N, C-alpha and C positions, 0 to 999 in steps of 0.2 A: 552512587543513591538515588530511590528515588524519590522525584520532590511530586508537591502537591499535586490534585486534579486537576488540569485549566479545560476549564467549560467552554464546550464554543454553543452556537447557534450559527447553522450555517440554509442560509436562506435563497432566493431561486434559478435560477438554472443549475445545468450542472456545471459549467464551465465556471459561474456564479462559482457557484458551491467551491468548486475546484480553489479555483482562487483567494475566497478567503479562508480555505484550509491553509492554503500555502503561502499566504502573509502570515496568521495566525501563528502558526507552528513556525515557521520560517527558518529559527535558529533550531530547535532540535532535528527538523528534516536533512536538513544543512549536513549538522551534526553528522548523521545517521548514517551519510552519504556518503562524505566523504570515510569514513569509518568502513565502508561494505568495498569504496574504494579501496582501500590500502589492504583490505583481505585478497583481490581479484589478482595481483601480479603471484603471492603466492600462490594459487591454488589452481588462476593456469595459467604461469609463465609468461605471463603478454600479460603488456600495461593495460589498467585499465578501460580506456577509450580502445583500444584493438579489443578487448573480450567483447563494448559493448558493441563497436561496429561490426564484429566477425557474426554474435546473437540476432539479430539486425539483419544480414544479408544473410544468414543461414536458414529463417526462421519468418515466418509471414502470422502470426496468432492478431495480428491485429485486422485479418477482412474478417477473420469470426467476430472479433472485438466489437470491428464500425456493425456488423449485420446483426446480430444480434441482444446486442447492450453497448451505443452509441452514447447513452450517456454516461457509462464510466470512461470511456475514449473522453467523451467533454470533461470530462470532473480530472482525467490523468494533468488533463493541456493546461487548465487550470491551476493545478496544486504546480506544474510545472514554473506556470507565469506568476505565481504568490511567491513563490521557495525564491522566481528567480534562478533556475538549474535549468538547464538545456529539458527541451520534449523525451528524448531518447532517451538519458538517462532516469529521468522518473519512472517511465513508460519501462527500463528494460526490471528498476529496479520494483515495481506492482511484478514481474513476471520470477521471482527468484527462485518455485520451484522449475517450473520451467527449462530457468538458463543454466540450473544444475542438470536438469532429464537428459537436456543437448548439450551438454558440457566431453560426454564420450568419456573425457578416462576418468571420472569423479562420480563415485560413490559417496553418495551423502545418506541421513536421516530426512525425512519429509517434517512438514507442518503434519497435524491433526486438524482435521476438523470435526464437527459433532452443526449438526441444526437442528428443529425443531420443529413442525408445522403449527402455524395458528390451528385449533381448535376450540372451542365451544367457546369464543369469545376472549381467550387467553391470548399471548401473543408469539409471533413468530421469532425466533432467539436463533442467531448464526453466529461461531465462536468458530476460530481459528488462531492454533499454537503458531509458530515461525522457530525451524527449530537450529538455528544459530543466534548467540546469543556478540556475535566479535560485535555486533556493528549496532546492535542496538540501542534506542532509542532509554534516555532513562527517565523520562519525560509521562509519568499519568496522565491521561487526560483523559476526555469525556469532550460529545460533538451531541445535539441532537438537531433531527435533519430532516426537514420541512416538504416532502415532496406530493404534490396533487394531492393534497386533504390529509395526508397521511404522514406519523410521523416516527421518524426514526431514530432512537439511542442508543447510541458506539462509548464504549469505552475501554483505557486500556487499564488493568487492575496492576500489572505488574507487566515489565518488560518484557515484551516478545509474546505478550495474549492480549487480544481483544473479545468482546459480547458485544452486537448486535442485537436487537427489539425493536420488532417493530410492528407498531397499535393499528 
């Protein structure tokens, strides 16, 4: 059963926002990652830690993230710190499509993404679904994030769906 929305207001540097996010949603994050890790041996015929390790050895998404969106990497580090989960696990959990696409033997459906650009003073909207519900959080949430004078509101109306609006 989906719980009521948990509002969050995240401020400060990317790492600070991530830490606040990780602390505030530590339980649901830890639960989602635990569920995800339970699925990995069934899908990859290897223990979860080995799947994560092999993925990290075989790929280098971090260099592109660091070059083009360094705040994203800082925010993931903060989420790991706040949720008290190792960075590598939280990082790979953010790269589910990349994990699925680099798994070779696995053919899966993937996320659907949607976006509209700000026009005439309106909002920019970004949304994504996650194709798997085996490890999804049962918690509805919303965040208000303030970055350099802009406000971003994010919410999850049902598990596996997120919508972001940038003012």
